[in-house]
C-alpha positions as CSV (number, residue, x, y, z in Angstrom):
1,M,16.0,30.6,109.3
2,A,13.7,27.5,109.3
3,S,16.4,24.9,109.9
4,I,17.5,26.6,113.2
5,A,14.5,26.0,115.4
6,S,13.8,27.4,118.8
7,T,13.4,25.4,122.0
8,A,11.1,26.1,124.8
9,S,13.8,27.7,126.9
10,F,15.9,29.5,124.2
11,D,14.9,31.4,121.1
12,V,17.6,30.4,118.6
13,P,16.5,32.6,115.7
14,A,16.2,35.6,118.0
15,F,19.7,35.0,119.2
16,Y,21.1,35.0,115.7
17,E,19.1,38.2,114.8
18,E,20.4,40.0,117.9
19,W,24.0,38.7,117.2
20,A,23.9,40.2,113.8
21,R,22.7,43.5,115.3
22,Q,25.4,43.5,117.9
23,S,28.1,42.7,115.3
24,G,26.8,45.6,113.2
25,L,27.1,48.0,116.1
26,V,30.7,46.9,116.7
27,F,31.8,47.1,113.1
28,G,30.2,50.5,112.8
29,A,31.8,51.8,115.9
30,V,35.3,50.7,115.0
31,A,34.8,52.2,111.5
32,G,34.0,55.5,113.2
33,E,30.2,55.4,112.6
34,G,27.6,55.9,115.2
35,A,27.6,57.8,118.5
36,E,28.8,55.1,120.9
37,S,32.4,54.5,121.6
38,V,34.2,51.3,120.6
39,E,34.6,50.4,124.3
40,T,30.9,50.8,124.9
41,V,29.8,48.5,122.0
42,R,32.4,45.9,122.9
43,L,31.1,45.8,126.5
44,G,27.6,45.5,125.0
45,Y,28.8,42.6,122.9
46,R,30.2,40.9,125.9
47,K,27.1,41.4,128.0
48,F,24.9,39.9,125.2
49,F,27.0,36.8,125.1
50,Q,27.2,36.5,128.9
51,E,23.4,36.8,129.2
52,S,22.8,34.4,126.3
53,F,25.3,31.7,127.4
54,P,26.0,31.7,131.2
55,P,28.9,29.4,132.2
56,P,28.0,25.8,133.3
57,E,28.2,24.7,136.9
58,G,31.4,23.0,138.0
59,V,33.8,25.3,136.2
60,T,35.8,28.1,137.7
61,F,37.7,30.8,135.8
62,E,41.2,32.1,136.6
63,S,42.9,35.2,135.2
64,V,46.5,34.7,134.1
65,D,49.3,36.7,132.5
66,A,50.5,34.6,129.6
67,D,53.9,36.4,129.0
68,G,52.2,39.8,128.6
69,V,49.0,38.5,127.0
70,P,46.0,38.7,129.4
71,A,44.2,35.4,129.4
72,E,41.7,33.3,131.3
73,I,41.7,29.6,132.2
74,A,38.5,27.7,132.5
75,V,39.0,24.9,135.1
76,P,36.5,22.1,135.4
77,E,36.2,20.0,138.5
78,N,37.0,16.8,136.6
79,A,40.1,18.1,134.7
80,V,42.6,15.4,133.5
81,P,46.0,16.4,134.9
82,G,48.0,18.2,132.3
83,R,45.3,18.3,129.6
84,Y,44.7,21.7,128.0
85,M,42.8,23.3,125.2
86,V,43.9,26.7,123.9
87,Y,40.7,28.4,122.6
88,L,40.8,31.4,120.3
89,H,37.6,33.3,120.4
90,G,35.8,34.9,117.4
91,G,34.6,38.5,116.8
92,G,36.1,39.5,113.5
93,Y,39.4,40.6,115.2
94,V,37.5,43.6,116.5
95,A,35.4,42.2,119.3
96,G,35.0,39.3,121.7
97,D,36.9,38.4,124.9
98,P,37.3,35.4,127.3
99,Q,34.5,36.7,129.6
100,G,31.9,36.6,126.9
101,Y,32.8,33.1,125.8
102,R,32.6,31.5,129.2
103,G,29.4,29.6,128.2
104,L,31.1,27.8,125.4
105,T,34.6,27.5,126.9
106,G,33.2,26.3,130.2
107,T,31.1,23.6,128.3
108,L,34.2,22.5,126.4
109,A,36.3,22.4,129.6
110,R,33.7,20.1,131.3
111,R,33.2,17.8,128.4
112,L,36.8,17.4,127.4
113,R,37.9,17.4,131.1
114,A,40.6,19.9,130.2
115,R,41.7,23.3,131.3
116,V,40.9,25.8,128.6
117,L,43.3,28.7,128.1
118,V,41.6,31.7,126.4
119,P,43.9,34.5,125.3
120,D,42.5,38.0,125.4
121,Y,44.4,38.9,122.2
122,R,44.6,42.5,121.0
123,L,41.8,43.8,118.8
124,A,41.7,46.1,115.8
125,P,41.7,49.0,115.1
126,E,43.9,49.6,118.1
127,A,46.2,46.7,117.1
128,V,45.9,45.5,113.5
129,F,47.2,42.3,111.9
130,P,49.2,40.3,112.9
131,A,48.7,41.4,116.5
132,A,46.0,38.7,117.2
133,V,48.1,36.0,115.7
134,D,51.2,37.1,117.6
135,D,49.3,37.2,120.9
136,S,47.8,33.7,120.3
137,V,51.3,32.3,119.6
138,T,52.7,34.0,122.7
139,A,50.0,32.5,124.9
140,Y,50.6,29.0,123.5
141,R,54.4,29.4,124.0
142,W,53.7,30.5,127.6
143,L,51.6,27.4,128.2
144,L,54.5,25.2,127.0
145,A,56.9,27.1,129.2
146,Q,54.7,26.2,132.2
147,G,55.7,22.6,131.6
148,V,52.6,21.5,129.7
149,A,53.5,18.9,127.1
150,P,52.4,19.8,123.6
151,E,51.0,16.3,123.1
152,N,48.5,17.1,125.9
153,V,47.2,20.3,124.1
154,V,44.7,20.9,121.4
155,V,44.1,24.3,119.9
156,A,40.6,25.4,118.8
157,G,38.8,28.5,117.8
158,D,35.8,29.9,116.0
159,S,35.4,32.4,113.2
160,A,38.5,34.6,113.3
161,G,39.7,32.3,116.0
162,G,38.9,29.4,113.7
163,A,41.3,30.8,111.1
164,M,43.9,31.3,113.8
165,A,43.5,27.7,115.0
166,V,45.5,27.0,111.8
167,S,47.5,30.2,111.1
168,A,48.8,30.5,114.7
169,L,50.2,27.0,114.4
170,V,51.8,27.9,111.1
171,A,53.5,30.8,112.9
172,A,54.4,28.6,115.9
173,R,56.0,26.0,113.5
174,D,58.0,28.7,111.8
175,L,59.3,29.8,115.3
176,G,60.4,26.3,116.0
177,L,57.8,25.6,118.7
178,E,56.6,22.1,119.3
179,L,53.1,21.8,117.9
180,P,50.0,20.5,119.8
181,A,48.2,17.2,119.3
182,A,45.5,18.6,117.1
183,S,43.6,21.7,115.9
184,I,39.9,22.4,115.6
185,A,38.7,25.2,113.3
186,I,35.0,26.1,113.9
187,S,33.4,28.2,111.2
188,P,36.9,29.5,110.1
189,W,37.1,32.9,108.5
190,A,39.8,31.4,106.3
191,N,40.0,33.8,103.3
192,L,39.8,37.5,103.7
193,E,39.6,37.9,99.9
194,H,36.1,36.5,100.3
195,T,36.2,34.8,96.9
196,G,34.4,31.6,97.8
197,A,31.1,31.0,95.8
198,S,29.1,30.8,99.0
199,M,30.0,34.5,99.8
200,V,27.5,35.3,97.1
201,T,25.1,32.3,97.1
202,L,24.6,32.2,100.9
203,D,24.8,36.0,101.5
204,G,21.5,36.8,103.2
205,V,20.9,33.1,104.1
206,D,23.6,33.0,106.8
207,P,21.7,34.3,109.8
208,S,24.4,36.4,111.5
209,V,27.3,37.0,109.0
210,S,27.2,38.9,105.7
211,R,29.8,39.5,103.0
212,A,29.6,43.3,103.5
213,G,30.1,43.0,107.2
214,L,33.1,40.7,106.7
215,R,34.6,43.1,104.2
216,Q,34.2,46.0,106.6
217,A,35.9,44.0,109.4
218,A,38.7,42.8,107.2
219,D,39.5,46.4,106.1
220,I,39.8,47.3,109.8
221,A,41.7,44.3,111.0
222,L,44.3,44.1,108.2
223,G,45.6,47.6,108.4
224,N,47.9,47.8,105.4
225,A,48.4,44.1,105.0
226,P,47.1,42.4,101.9
227,Q,44.0,40.2,102.1
228,S,46.0,37.2,101.0
229,S,48.5,37.4,103.8
230,P,49.0,33.7,104.8
231,L,48.6,34.3,108.5
232,A,45.4,36.2,107.9
233,S,44.0,34.0,105.2
234,P,45.3,30.4,105.9
235,V,44.0,29.2,102.5
236,F,47.2,30.8,101.2
237,A,49.5,29.4,104.0
238,D,52.1,26.7,103.8
239,T,50.5,24.3,106.3
240,R,53.0,21.4,105.9
241,G,53.9,19.7,109.2
242,L,50.7,20.8,111.1
243,P,48.9,18.3,113.4
244,P,45.6,16.8,112.4
245,V,42.8,19.4,111.9
246,L,39.1,19.2,112.2
247,I,37.1,21.8,110.3
248,Q,33.4,22.3,111.3
249,I,31.3,24.6,109.1
250,G,27.6,25.2,108.8
251,G,25.9,24.5,105.5
252,H,24.3,28.0,105.5
253,E,27.5,29.9,106.2
254,V,28.9,32.4,103.7
255,M,32.3,31.0,104.8
256,L,31.4,27.5,103.6
257,S,33.3,27.6,100.3
258,D,36.4,29.0,101.8
259,A,36.3,26.4,104.6
260,I,36.2,23.7,102.0
261,R,39.1,25.4,100.3
262,L,41.1,25.4,103.6
263,A,40.4,21.7,103.9
264,A,41.7,21.1,100.4
265,K,44.8,23.2,101.1
266,L,45.6,21.2,104.2
267,A,45.1,17.9,102.3
268,D,47.4,19.1,99.5
269,D,50.0,19.8,102.2
270,S,49.7,16.3,103.5
271,V,48.0,17.4,106.8
272,A,45.4,14.9,108.2
273,V,42.2,16.9,107.9
274,R,38.5,16.1,108.5
275,L,35.8,18.4,107.2
276,D,32.3,18.3,108.8
277,V,29.5,20.3,107.1
278,A,26.4,20.6,109.2
279,P,23.4,21.1,106.8
280,G,21.3,24.2,107.4
281,M,23.5,25.5,110.2
282,G,24.6,29.1,110.6
283,H,27.8,30.6,111.9
284,V,29.3,29.0,115.0
285,W,26.1,27.1,115.8
286,H,28.1,25.4,118.6
287,L,27.1,28.4,120.7
288,V,23.5,27.1,121.1
289,V,24.7,23.8,122.5
290,G,21.9,22.5,124.8
291,H,19.3,24.3,122.7
292,H,19.7,22.6,119.3
293,P,20.5,18.9,118.4
294,A,22.9,19.9,115.7
295,A,24.9,22.1,118.1
296,D,24.9,19.2,120.6
297,K,26.3,16.9,117.9
298,A,29.0,19.4,116.8
299,V,30.3,19.8,120.3
300,A,30.2,16.0,120.9
301,D,32.1,15.5,117.6
302,L,34.7,18.2,118.5
303,V,35.3,16.6,121.9
304,A,35.6,13.1,120.4
305,F,38.1,14.4,117.9
306,A,40.2,16.0,120.6
307,E,40.1,12.9,122.8
308,E,41.2,10.8,119.8
309,H,44.4,12.7,119.6
310,L,45.1,13.3,123.3
311,P,46.6,10.8,125.7
312,A,43.9,8.8,127.6
313,G,42.7,10.5,130.8
């Protein structure tokens, strides 16, 4: 992919190629294909992310029990007291964990000067929809129960977690919980019907995500739920009353059209929304922060948006 260039220290195209391979292994294993167990391929997925993106210096990681949901908190040395981000990792609802995301969550913790709570939500096929959404809401509710003020919290996530950065807040609102200051949806998997035009026009251009792979993951993650379930596909959700939302999407992503549709839905529901499209970028290009200028800009913009809506540190 010509627009995602390598640097001397990190081969960005090679990362995307291997990410696609690792994702295929996970999707195949959870579908009952291949010789390796689901646990084995998930551990391989974690190891790949850990080796690709080690955590930054100056950040420690603490394990917590968020009311029955295992979670991890990234704690930077320069944390503003009481400031938190809840980060919902990606992985198509079938893979991913806090340990594999320490590179990105640690970077966000340092730059935002916030503690970052990362729920280790349940995965499919062991726990299908809406288990991941339920666990994300439980972890957020637990954080509030610790005395953290909602106006000092931002919620963010990527891919499946990017969709939940909206849908979990819809669920929290419906439960009567106070909502955070803002939400940030990175490359959101916002429509499991996969009807956006870019699902066709950019299939094969997106360096790590394909329409076929998403369909396979959706079939596993949804169980018997319809693809249009609002908490699975927030383009169909009633999002009224949500806090301001930033959507960041790459111009080469198959999810591009559905991210635009999500932004339109939020706007229709009178939610303050900002849509940033990064030309030529692939899925969750933020992961290569420090290795590509577009990733550096996306992370800087994300942090600035969060700081705009949080009390001054």
